C-alpha positions in Angstrom: 0.0 0.0 0.0 1.3 3.4 -0.9 0.8 6.4 1.3 -1.7 8.9 -0.2 -0.3 12.2 -1.2 -1.4 15.5 0.5 -3.2 16.4 -2.7 -5.1 13.1 -2.8 -6.1 13.5 0.9 -7.3 17.0 0.3 -9.4 15.7 -2.7 -10.9 13.0 -0.6 -11.7 15.4 2.2 -13.4 17.8 -0.3 -15.5 15.0 -1.8 -16.6 13.7 1.6 -17.7 17.3 2.5 -19.6 17.6 -0.7 -21.3 14.2 -0.2 -22.4 15.1 3.4 -23.5 18.6 2.3 -25.9 17.1 -0.3 -26.9 14.0 1.7 -28.0 16.1 4.7 -30.0 18.6 2.5 -27.7 21.4 3.6 -27.5 22.7 0.0 -31.1 23.8 0.5 -30.3 25.9 3.6 -28.5 29.2 4.1 -25.6 29.5 6.5 -24.6 25.9 6.5 -21.3 24.1 6.0 -19.5 20.8 6.5 -16.1 20.6 8.2 -14.1 17.4 7.7 -11.3 16.8 10.2 -8.8 14.1 11.2 -8.9 12.2 7.9 -7.2 8.7 8.0 -7.0 6.6 4.8 -7.0 2.9 5.4 -6.1 0.3 2.8 -6.6 2.7 -0.1 -10.3 2.2 -0.1 -11.6 3.3 3.3 -11.4 6.7 4.9 -12.2 7.5 8.6 -13.0 11.1 9.4 -14.6 13.4 12.0 -17.5 15.4 10.6 -19.0 18.6 11.9 -22.2 19.8 10.3 -22.6 23.5 10.9 -26.0 25.1 10.8 -27.0 28.7 11.7 -28.2 27.8 15.2 -26.3 24.6 16.0 -23.5 22.2 15.2 -23.6 18.4 15.0 -20.4 16.4 15.4 -19.9 12.8 14.3 -16.6 11.1 15.2 -14.9 8.3 13.3 -17.3 8.1 10.4 -16.1 5.5 7.9 -16.5 6.0 4.1 -15.9 3.4 1.4 -14.0 5.4 -1.2 -14.9 2.9 -3.9 -18.6 3.6 -3.3 -18.1 7.3 -3.4 -16.1 6.9 -6.6 -18.9 4.7 -8.2 -21.4 7.5 -7.3 -19.0 10.0 -8.9 -18.2 11.8 -5.6 -14.5 10.9 -5.9 -12.7 10.9 -9.2 
């Protein structure tokens, strides 16, 4: 297994943020954003991250959320 480059990690981080933004319907609301932190790539096909969903009046934090990068790629979230 090769270590992912900083550019690849940044790309995965952006795509996960985009996925969560749309999945949670945040694209329909004003003043919302998604913060992806502590990304760890495992076996080139899994990523484990901490997610913070930011709304106008609150924040929701989810730790150690696992994403299958092959599924995100199949759904065209990661290219």
